[in-house]
C-alpha positions as CSV (number, residue, x, y, z in Angstrom):
1,M,32.7,58.9,38.4
2,M,30.5,59.8,35.5
3,I,31.0,62.2,32.6
4,C,28.0,63.1,30.7
5,G,26.0,60.1,32.1
6,Q,28.7,57.6,31.0
7,P,30.5,55.5,33.6
8,L,34.4,55.5,33.1
9,K,35.9,52.2,32.7
10,G,37.2,50.3,35.5
11,K,34.8,52.2,38.0
12,A,32.4,50.0,39.9
13,I,30.8,53.0,41.7
14,M,29.0,55.4,39.6
15,Q,29.0,59.0,41.2
16,F,26.8,61.9,39.5
17,E,28.8,65.0,38.9
18,E,26.3,67.7,38.1
19,E,28.9,70.1,36.7
20,K,29.9,67.5,33.9
21,A,26.2,66.9,33.1
22,M,25.5,70.4,32.7
23,E,28.4,70.6,30.1
24,C,27.1,67.5,28.3
25,G,23.4,68.4,27.9
26,N,22.2,65.1,26.8
27,L,18.8,63.5,27.8
28,S,20.2,61.4,30.8
29,S,21.8,64.5,32.2
30,S,18.5,66.4,31.8
31,L,16.6,63.5,33.5
32,Q,19.1,63.3,36.4
33,K,18.9,67.2,37.0
34,L,14.9,67.1,37.0
35,Y,15.2,64.2,39.5
36,I,17.4,66.1,42.0
37,W,15.3,69.4,41.6
38,E,12.0,67.1,42.2
39,K,13.6,65.5,45.2
40,K,14.4,68.9,46.6
41,L,11.0,70.2,45.9
42,L,9.4,67.1,47.4
43,K,11.5,67.8,50.5
44,E,10.3,71.4,50.6
45,V,6.8,70.6,50.2
46,K,6.8,68.1,53.2
47,V,8.4,70.6,55.4
48,L,5.6,73.1,54.4
49,L,2.8,70.7,54.8
50,F,4.2,69.8,58.2
51,Q,4.3,73.5,59.3
52,I,0.7,74.3,57.9
53,S,-0.8,71.0,59.7
54,S,1.0,72.1,63.0
55,F,-0.5,75.5,62.8
56,A,-3.7,74.1,61.9
57,L,-3.8,71.8,64.8
58,N,-3.0,74.5,67.1
59,V,-5.6,76.9,65.8
60,W,-8.2,74.0,66.1
61,W,-7.1,73.4,69.9
62,S,-7.1,77.0,70.6
63,Q,-10.8,77.3,69.4
64,F,-11.8,74.2,71.0
65,L,-10.4,75.0,74.4
66,A,-11.9,78.5,74.0
67,L,-15.2,76.9,73.8
68,L,-14.7,74.9,77.1
69,G,-13.5,78.3,78.5
70,L,-9.8,77.2,78.7
71,T,-6.7,78.7,77.4
72,L,-3.8,76.8,75.7
73,L,-0.5,77.0,77.4
74,V,2.4,77.6,75.0
75,A,5.9,76.5,76.2
């Protein structure tokens, strides 16, 4: 367990506690909060990019098949 970025004595496993870091407000806790936020943002961006690319591919295939006179079967 960590309090304000400092590990307690005798603890081998350091576990970040967001509430404790928010109370402290030092540089290491600010960086930790920023890291957590960026990690969450990256995950959200990856999901959105996957959705956009999937939609764009579907549109492309629909247009391509329409040129051939075929239709896209949607399950």
